[in-house]
DOTORRO-211760 format. One record per residue (C-alpha): residue in three letters; x, y, z. Coordinates in pm, 1 decimal, padded with zeros to 6 digits. Last residue first. Layout:
REM DOTORRO-211760
<gulum><titor>ALA</titor><east>X</east><north>Y</north><up>Z</up></gulum>
...
//
This chain:
REM DOTORRO-211760
<gulum><titor>UNK</titor><east>-00025.1</east><north>00911.5</north><up>-00008.0</up></gulum>
<gulum><titor>UNK</titor><east>00289.4</east><north>01107.2</north><up>-00083.2</up></gulum>
<gulum><titor>UNK</titor><east>00157.5</east><north>01453.5</north><up>-00011.8</up></gulum>
<gulum><titor>UNK</titor><east>00008.5</east><north>01355.2</north><up>00325.7</up></gulum>
<gulum><titor>UNK</titor><east>00331.1</east><north>01177.0</north><up>00416.7</up></gulum>
<gulum><titor>UNK</titor><east>00542.9</east><north>01487.1</north><up>00370.3</up></gulum>
<gulum><titor>UNK</titor><east>00801.5</east><north>01365.9</north><up>00618.4</up></gulum>
<gulum><titor>UNK</titor><east>00802.5</east><north>01681.6</north><up>00831.5</up></gulum>
<gulum><titor>UNK</titor><east>00433.7</east><north>01777.6</north><up>00812.8</up></gulum>
<gulum><titor>UNK</titor><east>00256.5</east><north>01443.5</north><up>00778.7</up></gulum>
<gulum><titor>UNK</titor><east>00488.2</east><north>01264.0</north><up>01018.0</up></gulum>
<gulum><titor>UNK</titor><east>00459.3</east><north>01549.7</north><up>01268.8</up></gulum>
<gulum><titor>UNK</titor><east>00079.6</east><north>01520.9</north><up>01262.2</up></gulum>
<gulum><titor>UNK</titor><east>00085.6</east><north>01140.4</north><up>01297.7</up></gulum>
<gulum><titor>UNK</titor><east>00323.6</east><north>01163.2</north><up>01593.6</up></gulum>
<gulum><titor>UNK</titor><east>00111.0</east><north>01439.0</north><up>01753.4</up></gulum>
<gulum><titor>UNK</titor><east>-00204.7</east><north>01227.4</north><up>01723.4</up></gulum>
<gulum><titor>UNK</titor><east>-00026.3</east><north>00939.2</north><up>01895.3</up></gulum>
<gulum><titor>UNK</titor><east>00099.1</east><north>01169.6</north><up>02171.7</up></gulum>
<gulum><titor>UNK</titor><east>-00253.1</east><north>01312.5</north><up>02213.9</up></gulum>
<gulum><titor>UNK</titor><east>-00399.2</east><north>00965.1</north><up>02255.8</up></gulum>
<gulum><titor>UNK</titor><east>-00120.0</east><north>00871.1</north><up>02495.1</up></gulum>
<gulum><titor>UNK</titor><east>-00196.1</east><north>01173.4</north><up>02714.1</up></gulum>
<gulum><titor>UNK</titor><east>-00563.7</east><north>01080.6</north><up>02723.8</up></gulum>
<gulum><titor>UNK</titor><east>-00475.1</east><north>00723.8</north><up>02820.8</up></gulum>
<gulum><titor>UNK</titor><east>-00261.9</east><north>00856.3</north><up>03107.1</up></gulum>
<gulum><titor>UNK</titor><east>-00550.6</east><north>01069.0</north><up>03231.4</up></gulum>
<gulum><titor>UNK</titor><east>-00789.8</east><north>00773.8</north><up>03204.3</up></gulum>
<gulum><titor>UNK</titor><east>-00541.4</east><north>00559.0</north><up>03398.5</up></gulum>
<gulum><titor>UNK</titor><east>-00523.0</east><north>00832.6</north><up>03665.5</up></gulum>
<gulum><titor>UNK</titor><east>-00903.3</east><north>00833.4</north><up>03680.7</up></gulum>
<gulum><titor>UNK</titor><east>-00908.0</east><north>00567.6</north><up>03959.6</up></gulum>
<gulum><titor>UNK</titor><east>-00939.5</east><north>00191.4</north><up>03970.0</up></gulum>
<gulum><titor>UNK</titor><east>-00624.6</east><north>00092.5</north><up>04155.9</up></gulum>
<gulum><titor>UNK</titor><east>-00509.9</east><north>-00265.5</north><up>04224.7</up></gulum>
<gulum><titor>UNK</titor><east>-00570.8</east><north>-00462.9</north><up>03903.6</up></gulum>
<gulum><titor>UNK</titor><east>-00570.3</east><north>-00139.9</north><up>03702.5</up></gulum>
<gulum><titor>UNK</titor><east>-00202.0</east><north>-00085.9</north><up>03787.5</up></gulum>
<gulum><titor>UNK</titor><east>-00109.4</east><north>-00422.8</north><up>03639.1</up></gulum>
<gulum><titor>UNK</titor><east>-00276.4</east><north>-00338.0</north><up>03308.3</up></gulum>
<gulum><titor>UNK</titor><east>-00118.3</east><north>00006.7</north><up>03303.4</up></gulum>
<gulum><titor>UNK</titor><east>00224.6</east><north>-00143.4</north><up>03375.2</up></gulum>
<gulum><titor>UNK</titor><east>00176.6</east><north>-00397.3</north><up>03095.4</up></gulum>
<gulum><titor>UNK</titor><east>00073.4</east><north>-00123.0</north><up>02849.1</up></gulum>
<gulum><titor>UNK</titor><east>00375.5</east><north>00090.2</north><up>02955.3</up></gulum>
<gulum><titor>UNK</titor><east>00642.5</east><north>-00174.5</north><up>02906.6</up></gulum>
<gulum><titor>UNK</titor><east>00792.7</east><north>-00352.5</north><up>03202.8</up></gulum>
<gulum><titor>UNK</titor><east>01138.1</east><north>-00375.9</north><up>03363.2</up></gulum>
<gulum><titor>UNK</titor><east>01164.7</east><north>-00387.5</north><up>03742.4</up></gulum>
<gulum><titor>UNK</titor><east>01138.2</east><north>-00765.5</north><up>03754.5</up></gulum>
<gulum><titor>UNK</titor><east>01105.9</east><north>-00911.9</north><up>03404.8</up></gulum>
<gulum><titor>UNK</titor><east>00903.8</east><north>-00860.7</north><up>03088.6</up></gulum>
<gulum><titor>UNK</titor><east>00896.5</east><north>-01134.8</north><up>02825.2</up></gulum>
<gulum><titor>UNK</titor><east>00553.8</east><north>-01290.5</north><up>02876.5</up></gulum>
<gulum><titor>UNK</titor><east>00351.7</east><north>-00970.1</north><up>02922.0</up></gulum>
<gulum><titor>UNK</titor><east>00552.7</east><north>-00792.2</north><up>02654.0</up></gulum>
<gulum><titor>UNK</titor><east>00455.3</east><north>-01051.7</north><up>02393.7</up></gulum>
<gulum><titor>UNK</titor><east>00086.1</east><north>-01034.4</north><up>02490.9</up></gulum>
<gulum><titor>UNK</titor><east>00063.6</east><north>-00652.6</north><up>02543.4</up></gulum>
<gulum><titor>UNK</titor><east>00181.9</east><north>-00464.2</north><up>02234.5</up></gulum>
<gulum><titor>UNK</titor><east>00079.6</east><north>-00097.7</north><up>02220.5</up></gulum>
<gulum><titor>UNK</titor><east>00426.7</east><north>00045.9</north><up>02156.3</up></gulum>
<gulum><titor>UNK</titor><east>00521.7</east><north>-00234.6</north><up>01917.9</up></gulum>
<gulum><titor>UNK</titor><east>00205.9</east><north>-00196.5</north><up>01710.3</up></gulum>
<gulum><titor>UNK</titor><east>00238.4</east><north>00183.5</north><up>01706.0</up></gulum>
<gulum><titor>UNK</titor><east>00602.7</east><north>00166.9</north><up>01596.4</up></gulum>
<gulum><titor>UNK</titor><east>00523.5</east><north>-00097.3</north><up>01335.6</up></gulum>
<gulum><titor>UNK</titor><east>00249.2</east><north>00114.0</north><up>01177.7</up></gulum>
<gulum><titor>UNK</titor><east>00454.3</east><north>00434.4</north><up>01173.1</up></gulum>
<gulum><titor>UNK</titor><east>00754.9</east><north>00255.1</north><up>01023.6</up></gulum>
<gulum><titor>UNK</titor><east>00548.3</east><north>00071.6</north><up>00762.6</up></gulum>
<gulum><titor>UNK</titor><east>00376.9</east><north>00396.5</north><up>00659.1</up></gulum>
<gulum><titor>UNK</titor><east>00716.3</east><north>00559.2</north><up>00613.1</up></gulum>
<gulum><titor>UNK</titor><east>00856.9</east><north>00265.5</north><up>00416.0</up></gulum>
<gulum><titor>UNK</titor><east>00549.0</east><north>00232.5</north><up>00195.5</up></gulum>
<gulum><titor>UNK</titor><east>00554.5</east><north>00603.2</north><up>00113.4</up></gulum>
<gulum><titor>UNK</titor><east>00931.3</east><north>00590.9</north><up>00060.0</up></gulum>
<gulum><titor>UNK</titor><east>00886.4</east><north>00345.6</north><up>-00226.7</up></gulum>
<gulum><titor>UNK</titor><east>01023.0</east><north>00579.0</north><up>-00495.9</up></gulum>
<gulum><titor>UNK</titor><east>01316.0</east><north>00705.0</north><up>-00287.4</up></gulum>
<gulum><titor>UNK</titor><east>01416.7</east><north>00343.5</north><up>-00205.3</up></gulum>
<gulum><titor>UNK</titor><east>01409.0</east><north>00214.7</north><up>-00563.3</up></gulum>
<gulum><titor>UNK</titor><east>01608.1</east><north>00476.7</north><up>-00751.7</up></gulum>
<gulum><titor>UNK</titor><east>01911.0</east><north>00593.5</north><up>-00552.3</up></gulum>
<gulum><titor>UNK</titor><east>01952.6</east><north>00309.4</north><up>-00301.6</up></gulum>
<gulum><titor>UNK</titor><east>01839.7</east><north>00016.5</north><up>-00518.6</up></gulum>
<gulum><titor>UNK</titor><east>01993.4</east><north>00153.2</north><up>-00836.8</up></gulum>
<gulum><titor>UNK</titor><east>02329.1</east><north>00191.3</north><up>-00663.1</up></gulum>
<gulum><titor>UNK</titor><east>02310.4</east><north>-00168.5</north><up>-00543.4</up></gulum>
<gulum><titor>UNK</titor><east>02203.2</east><north>-00294.3</north><up>-00885.1</up></gulum>
<gulum><titor>UNK</titor><east>02492.7</east><north>-00108.8</north><up>-01049.7</up></gulum>
<gulum><titor>UNK</titor><east>02425.5</east><north>00197.1</north><up>-01265.1</up></gulum>
<gulum><titor>UNK</titor><east>02546.9</east><north>00187.0</north><up>-01625.0</up></gulum>
<gulum><titor>UNK</titor><east>02258.7</east><north>00327.8</north><up>-01830.4</up></gulum>
<gulum><titor>UNK</titor><east>02110.1</east><north>-00019.0</north><up>-01871.5</up></gulum>
<gulum><titor>UNK</titor><east>02093.9</east><north>-00048.2</north><up>-01492.5</up></gulum>
<gulum><titor>UNK</titor><east>01894.0</east><north>00274.7</north><up>-01464.6</up></gulum>
<gulum><titor>UNK</titor><east>01654.4</east><north>00163.0</north><up>-01739.5</up></gulum>
<gulum><titor>UNK</titor><east>01612.7</east><north>-00177.4</north><up>-01577.0</up></gulum>
<gulum><titor>UNK</titor><east>01521.4</east><north>-00012.2</north><up>-01248.2</up></gulum>
<gulum><titor>UNK</titor><east>01256.7</east><north>00203.5</north><up>-01417.1</up></gulum>
<gulum><titor>UNK</titor><east>01128.0</east><north>-00099.1</north><up>-01608.8</up></gulum>
<gulum><titor>UNK</titor><east>01055.4</east><north>-00278.6</north><up>-01280.5</up></gulum>
<gulum><titor>UNK</titor><east>00758.3</east><north>-00046.4</north><up>-01231.9</up></gulum>
<gulum><titor>UNK</titor><east>00678.6</east><north>00042.6</north><up>-00866.5</up></gulum>
<gulum><titor>UNK</titor><east>00332.1</east><north>-00082.4</north><up>-00767.4</up></gulum>
<gulum><titor>UNK</titor><east>00470.4</east><north>-00423.5</north><up>-00666.3</up></gulum>
<gulum><titor>UNK</titor><east>00744.3</east><north>-00248.6</north><up>-00469.3</up></gulum>
<gulum><titor>UNK</titor><east>00493.9</east><north>-00046.3</north><up>-00264.7</up></gulum>
<gulum><titor>UNK</titor><east>00293.6</east><north>-00359.2</north><up>-00181.6</up></gulum>
<gulum><titor>UNK</titor><east>00611.3</east><north>-00540.0</north><up>-00080.1</up></gulum>
<gulum><titor>UNK</titor><east>00707.0</east><north>-00248.6</north><up>00144.2</up></gulum>
<gulum><titor>UNK</titor><east>00379.9</east><north>-00274.5</north><up>00334.7</up></gulum>
<gulum><titor>UNK</titor><east>00381.7</east><north>-00655.8</north><up>00356.9</up></gulum>
<gulum><titor>UNK</titor><east>00747.0</east><north>-00687.1</north><up>00459.4</up></gulum>
<gulum><titor>UNK</titor><east>00718.0</east><north>-00410.6</north><up>00718.8</up></gulum>
<gulum><titor>UNK</titor><east>00402.5</east><north>-00563.6</north><up>00864.6</up></gulum>
<gulum><titor>UNK</titor><east>00571.2</east><north>-00904.0</north><up>00882.5</up></gulum>
<gulum><titor>UNK</titor><east>00859.5</east><north>-00756.8</north><up>01090.0</up></gulum>
<gulum><titor>UNK</titor><east>00634.8</east><north>-00613.1</north><up>01364.8</up></gulum>
<gulum><titor>UNK</titor><east>00602.5</east><north>-00926.8</north><up>01580.7</up></gulum>
<gulum><titor>UNK</titor><east>00958.6</east><north>-01052.3</north><up>01536.0</up></gulum>
<gulum><titor>UNK</titor><east>01095.5</east><north>-00708.2</north><up>01620.8</up></gulum>
<gulum><titor>UNK</titor><east>00883.8</east><north>-00695.3</north><up>01937.1</up></gulum>
<gulum><titor>UNK</titor><east>01013.0</east><north>-01033.3</north><up>02052.0</up></gulum>
<gulum><titor>UNK</titor><east>01376.1</east><north>-00950.4</north><up>01976.8</up></gulum>
<gulum><titor>UNK</titor><east>01350.1</east><north>-00616.7</north><up>02161.1</up></gulum>
<gulum><titor>UNK</titor><east>01178.7</east><north>-00776.3</north><up>02460.0</up></gulum>
<gulum><titor>UNK</titor><east>01449.2</east><north>-01042.4</north><up>02472.7</up></gulum>
<gulum><titor>UNK</titor><east>01714.8</east><north>-00768.1</north><up>02463.9</up></gulum>
<gulum><titor>UNK</titor><east>01550.6</east><north>-00577.9</north><up>02750.8</up></gulum>
<gulum><titor>UNK</titor><east>01520.4</east><north>-00892.0</north><up>02962.8</up></gulum>
<gulum><titor>UNK</titor><east>01888.9</east><north>-00974.7</north><up>02918.1</up></gulum>
<gulum><titor>UNK</titor><east>01999.0</east><north>-01243.0</north><up>02675.9</up></gulum>
<gulum><titor>UNK</titor><east>02201.6</east><north>-01560.2</north><up>02732.0</up></gulum>
<gulum><titor>UNK</titor><east>01957.0</east><north>-01790.6</north><up>02911.4</up></gulum>
<gulum><titor>UNK</titor><east>01906.3</east><north>-02012.6</north><up>02605.2</up></gulum>
<gulum><titor>UNK</titor><east>01642.4</east><north>-02228.7</north><up>02774.5</up></gulum>
<gulum><titor>UNK</titor><east>01470.0</east><north>-01926.8</north><up>02927.9</up></gulum>
<gulum><titor>UNK</titor><east>01490.4</east><north>-01745.6</north><up>02592.5</up></gulum>
<gulum><titor>UNK</titor><east>01317.3</east><north>-02029.8</north><up>02410.2</up></gulum>
<gulum><titor>UNK</titor><east>01052.7</east><north>-02085.4</north><up>02677.6</up></gulum>
<gulum><titor>UNK</titor><east>00963.4</east><north>-01714.9</north><up>02676.9</up></gulum>
<gulum><titor>UNK</titor><east>00962.8</east><north>-01698.7</north><up>02297.7</up></gulum>
<gulum><titor>UNK</titor><east>00718.4</east><north>-01989.2</north><up>02279.1</up></gulum>
<gulum><titor>UNK</titor><east>00493.6</east><north>-01834.9</north><up>02546.7</up></gulum>
<gulum><titor>UNK</titor><east>00491.1</east><north>-01500.3</north><up>02368.5</up></gulum>
<gulum><titor>UNK</titor><east>00411.9</east><north>-01663.5</north><up>02033.6</up></gulum>
<gulum><titor>UNK</titor><east>00120.2</east><north>-01848.9</north><up>02190.3</up></gulum>
<gulum><titor>UNK</titor><east>-00014.9</east><north>-01528.6</north><up>02345.7</up></gulum>
<gulum><titor>UNK</titor><east>00050.7</east><north>-01354.3</north><up>02013.3</up></gulum>
<gulum><titor>UNK</titor><east>-00189.9</east><north>-01583.4</north><up>01833.0</up></gulum>
<gulum><titor>UNK</titor><east>-00016.9</east><north>-01723.8</north><up>01519.5</up></gulum>
<gulum><titor>UNK</titor><east>-00134.4</east><north>-01567.2</north><up>01192.3</up></gulum>
<gulum><titor>UNK</titor><east>00052.1</east><north>-01236.4</north><up>01213.0</up></gulum>
<gulum><titor>UNK</titor><east>00377.5</east><north>-01387.9</north><up>01342.0</up></gulum>
<gulum><titor>UNK</titor><east>00346.1</east><north>-01656.2</north><up>01068.6</up></gulum>
<gulum><titor>UNK</titor><east>00349.7</east><north>-01415.6</north><up>00772.2</up></gulum>
<gulum><titor>UNK</titor><east>00726.7</east><north>-01380.1</north><up>00735.6</up></gulum>
<gulum><titor>UNK</titor><east>00760.7</east><north>-01758.1</north><up>00757.1</up></gulum>
<gulum><titor>UNK</titor><east>00494.5</east><north>-01813.9</north><up>00489.7</up></gulum>
<gulum><titor>UNK</titor><east>00658.7</east><north>-01572.6</north><up>00245.1</up></gulum>
<gulum><titor>UNK</titor><east>00998.3</east><north>-01731.4</north><up>00309.6</up></gulum>
<gulum><titor>UNK</titor><east>00855.2</east><north>-02077.4</north><up>00240.0</up></gulum>
<gulum><titor>UNK</titor><east>00696.9</east><north>-01954.8</north><up>-00083.7</up></gulum>
<gulum><titor>UNK</titor><east>01033.7</east><north>-01827.3</north><up>-00202.7</up></gulum>
<gulum><titor>UNK</titor><east>01200.0</east><north>-02160.6</north><up>-00124.9</up></gulum>
<gulum><titor>UNK</titor><east>01332.6</east><north>-02213.7</north><up>-00476.0</up></gulum>
<gulum><titor>UNK</titor><east>01378.3</east><north>-01885.9</north><up>-00656.2</up></gulum>
<gulum><titor>UNK</titor><east>01183.4</east><north>-01620.1</north><up>-00843.2</up></gulum>
<gulum><titor>UNK</titor><east>01323.0</east><north>-01269.9</north><up>-00802.4</up></gulum>
<gulum><titor>UNK</titor><east>01192.3</east><north>-00911.9</north><up>-00791.9</up></gulum>
<gulum><titor>UNK</titor><east>00913.6</east><north>-00914.0</north><up>-00533.1</up></gulum>
<gulum><titor>UNK</titor><east>01062.3</east><north>-01174.1</north><up>-00297.5</up></gulum>
<gulum><titor>UNK</titor><east>01404.9</east><north>-01007.8</north><up>-00309.1</up></gulum>
<gulum><titor>UNK</titor><east>01269.2</east><north>-00657.8</north><up>-00248.3</up></gulum>
<gulum><titor>UNK</titor><east>01042.5</east><north>-00763.3</north><up>00037.9</up></gulum>
<gulum><titor>UNK</titor><east>01326.5</east><north>-00947.8</north><up>00210.6</up></gulum>
<gulum><titor>UNK</titor><east>01563.6</east><north>-00652.5</north><up>00159.2</up></gulum>
<gulum><titor>UNK</titor><east>01304.9</east><north>-00410.9</north><up>00308.1</up></gulum>
<gulum><titor>UNK</titor><east>01212.9</east><north>-00638.5</north><up>00600.1</up></gulum>
<gulum><titor>UNK</titor><east>01547.7</east><north>-00672.7</north><up>00772.5</up></gulum>
<gulum><titor>UNK</titor><east>01652.8</east><north>-00306.1</north><up>00789.8</up></gulum>
<gulum><titor>UNK</titor><east>01289.3</east><north>-00201.4</north><up>00835.7</up></gulum>
<gulum><titor>UNK</titor><east>01241.4</east><north>-00449.9</north><up>01121.5</up></gulum>
<gulum><titor>UNK</titor><east>01558.4</east><north>-00319.2</north><up>01287.4</up></gulum>
<gulum><titor>UNK</titor><east>01429.0</east><north>00039.4</north><up>01263.8</up></gulum>
<gulum><titor>UNK</titor><east>01085.4</east><north>-00060.3</north><up>01396.0</up></gulum>
<gulum><titor>UNK</titor><east>01237.9</east><north>-00259.6</north><up>01683.7</up></gulum>
<gulum><titor>UNK</titor><east>01455.9</east><north>00039.2</north><up>01779.4</up></gulum>
<gulum><titor>UNK</titor><east>01174.3</east><north>00296.0</north><up>01780.5</up></gulum>
<gulum><titor>UNK</titor><east>00905.4</east><north>00084.8</north><up>01946.7</up></gulum>
<gulum><titor>UNK</titor><east>01145.1</east><north>-00054.6</north><up>02206.1</up></gulum>
<gulum><titor>UNK</titor><east>01275.9</east><north>00293.2</north><up>02291.2</up></gulum>
<gulum><titor>UNK</titor><east>00924.9</east><north>00437.2</north><up>02320.0</up></gulum>
<gulum><titor>UNK</titor><east>00808.8</east><north>00144.1</north><up>02532.1</up></gulum>
<gulum><titor>UNK</titor><east>01112.3</east><north>00173.3</north><up>02762.0</up></gulum>
<gulum><titor>UNK</titor><east>01066.6</east><north>00548.2</north><up>02806.7</up></gulum>
<gulum><titor>UNK</titor><east>00696.9</east><north>00497.8</north><up>02883.2</up></gulum>
<gulum><titor>UNK</titor><east>00783.0</east><north>00225.0</north><up>03136.0</up></gulum>
<gulum><titor>UNK</titor><east>01017.6</east><north>00462.9</north><up>03316.8</up></gulum>
<gulum><titor>UNK</titor><east>00762.2</east><north>00746.4</north><up>03325.0</up></gulum>
<gulum><titor>UNK</titor><east>00474.0</east><north>00524.1</north><up>03435.0</up></gulum>
<gulum><titor>UNK</titor><east>00663.6</east><north>00358.0</north><up>03718.5</up></gulum>
<gulum><titor>UNK</titor><east>00818.5</east><north>00688.2</north><up>03825.8</up></gulum>
<gulum><titor>UNK</titor><east>00482.8</east><north>00854.5</north><up>03896.1</up></gulum>
<gulum><titor>UNK</titor><east>00512.3</east><north>01234.2</north><up>03862.0</up></gulum>
<gulum><titor>UNK</titor><east>00350.2</east><north>01259.4</north><up>03519.1</up></gulum>
<gulum><titor>UNK</titor><east>00060.5</east><north>01036.8</north><up>03625.8</up></gulum>
<gulum><titor>UNK</titor><east>-00003.1</east><north>01234.3</north><up>03944.9</up></gulum>
<gulum><titor>UNK</titor><east>-00001.4</east><north>01569.1</north><up>03767.2</up></gulum>
<gulum><titor>UNK</titor><east>-00247.7</east><north>01435.1</north><up>03511.7</up></gulum>
<gulum><titor>UNK</titor><east>-00469.9</east><north>01303.6</north><up>03789.3</up></gulum>
<gulum><titor>UNK</titor><east>-00458.7</east><north>01639.3</north><up>03968.2</up></gulum>
<gulum><titor>UNK</titor><east>-00602.2</east><north>01830.6</north><up>03672.5</up></gulum>
<gulum><titor>UNK</titor><east>-00944.8</east><north>01867.2</north><up>03833.7</up></gulum>
<gulum><titor>UNK</titor><east>-01314.1</east><north>01902.8</north><up>03746.9</up></gulum>
<gulum><titor>UNK</titor><east>-01623.3</east><north>01794.5</north><up>03938.5</up></gulum>
<gulum><titor>UNK</titor><east>-01825.1</east><north>01474.4</north><up>03910.7</up></gulum>
<gulum><titor>UNK</titor><east>-01768.8</east><north>01236.1</north><up>03625.0</up></gulum>
<gulum><titor>UNK</titor><east>-02034.6</east><north>01076.0</north><up>03403.4</up></gulum>
<gulum><titor>UNK</titor><east>-01889.2</east><north>00817.8</north><up>03397.4</up></gulum>
<gulum><titor>UNK</titor><east>-01680.6</east><north>00632.6</north><up>03653.0</up></gulum>
<gulum><titor>UNK</titor><east>-01319.4</east><north>00576.8</north><up>03757.3</up></gulum>
<gulum><titor>UNK</titor><east>-01292.7</east><north>00614.4</north><up>04133.4</up></gulum>
<gulum><titor>UNK</titor><east>-01151.5</east><north>00894.8</north><up>04347.8</up></gulum>
<gulum><titor>UNK</titor><east>-01386.0</east><north>01151.5</north><up>04193.1</up></gulum>
<gulum><titor>UNK</titor><east>-01246.1</east><north>01487.3</north><up>04078.0</up></gulum>
<gulum><titor>UNK</titor><east>-01297.3</east><north>01390.5</north><up>03715.2</up></gulum>
<gulum><titor>UNK</titor><east>-01067.8</east><north>01537.1</north><up>03448.2</up></gulum>
<gulum><titor>UNK</titor><east>-00965.9</east><north>01196.4</north><up>03306.2</up></gulum>
<gulum><titor>UNK</titor><east>-01333.3</east><north>01100.8</north><up>03280.6</up></gulum>
<gulum><titor>UNK</titor><east>-01393.4</east><north>01348.5</north><up>02998.2</up></gulum>
<gulum><titor>UNK</titor><east>-01108.9</east><north>01209.3</north><up>02786.0</up></gulum>
<gulum><titor>UNK</titor><east>-01201.0</east><north>00847.3</north><up>02860.8</up></gulum>
<gulum><titor>UNK</titor><east>-01562.4</east><north>00912.2</north><up>02756.4</up></gulum>
<gulum><titor>UNK</titor><east>-01449.9</east><north>01092.3</north><up>02439.1</up></gulum>
<gulum><titor>UNK</titor><east>-01217.7</east><north>00804.3</north><up>02353.4</up></gulum>
<gulum><titor>UNK</titor><east>-01500.3</east><north>00552.0</north><up>02401.8</up></gulum>
<gulum><titor>UNK</titor><east>-01730.8</east><north>00755.0</north><up>02171.1</up></gulum>
<gulum><titor>UNK</titor><east>-01484.7</east><north>00792.6</north><up>01881.2</up></gulum>
<gulum><titor>UNK</titor><east>-01543.5</east><north>00464.5</north><up>01699.5</up></gulum>
<gulum><titor>UNK</titor><east>-01906.6</east><north>00392.7</north><up>01794.7</up></gulum>
<gulum><titor>UNK</titor><east>-01994.7</east><north>00761.3</north><up>01773.5</up></gulum>
<gulum><titor>UNK</titor><east>-01839.1</east><north>00779.3</north><up>01428.4</up></gulum>
<gulum><titor>UNK</titor><east>-02035.0</east><north>00473.2</north><up>01315.9</up></gulum>
<gulum><titor>UNK</titor><east>-02359.0</east><north>00612.9</north><up>01456.1</up></gulum>
<gulum><titor>UNK</titor><east>-02300.6</east><north>00944.2</north><up>01275.9</up></gulum>
<gulum><titor>UNK</titor><east>-02224.9</east><north>00770.4</north><up>00944.6</up></gulum>
<gulum><titor>UNK</titor><east>-02528.6</east><north>00542.9</north><up>00974.1</up></gulum>
<gulum><titor>UNK</titor><east>-02748.8</east><north>00845.8</north><up>01041.4</up></gulum>
<gulum><titor>UNK</titor><east>-02596.4</east><north>01035.3</north><up>00749.2</up></gulum>
<gulum><titor>UNK</titor><east>-02662.1</east><north>00739.2</north><up>00517.1</up></gulum>
<gulum><titor>UNK</titor><east>-03019.6</east><north>00708.4</north><up>00641.6</up></gulum>
<gulum><titor>UNK</titor><east>-03078.0</east><north>01078.8</north><up>00591.8</up></gulum>
<gulum><titor>UNK</titor><east>-02931.7</east><north>01063.5</north><up>00242.0</up></gulum>
<gulum><titor>UNK</titor><east>-03147.9</east><north>00763.4</north><up>00156.8</up></gulum>
<gulum><titor>UNK</titor><east>-03456.3</east><north>00942.5</north><up>00282.1</up></gulum>
<gulum><titor>UNK</titor><east>-03373.5</east><north>01241.0</north><up>00061.4</up></gulum>
//
């Protein structure tokens, strides 16, 4: 009995540690105070109205959503073939490719952002939006490779060999046999990369330009000058958007059945 009580206590404390900050932000977003503090005083929805009507937040949200979507799709198009080749073939330089695809995870993103900034300044051929897209794709690509690689390792090679022995080409086998059977890894990789790209700060901080910033950078800049519940209201909206994305993924894509 004592062990059960201790386990329940640890579980409750862990949940409070994980969920507590979100609950505080949620409650604070309805405060009628002009400054961000807890516990709040009064109740109002004015901060939500203000956030929705502010052009800087709306434009940056659109940019972050577009970057997250496009960079995730590009990362999938690049990462799936890389994961397939490294999982199915042995060749010279395989270890080098594995190291290169892991570097963006190992290297601090502040360093990576500075390197990309210097590179694009020297090249001076891409717009700010394109440089952001390249930077975000580079950051999320390793997560695609790792997720898809794990799915491929768990998928028996014998199934591919059976399809090929029955007359199917390798390309046809890849699209009709392999991809449908690793869809769990692909879907989870897409969701993970989209969230990572959407929430990225270091790369975006270095690569943004005048009049073009992602939502996390705009929120960070806004907090330097204004410390009011509007940021809490915006954070609450983002939490619900994230929960909605996960819910839709489970219902429409069948992720809950696949995992």
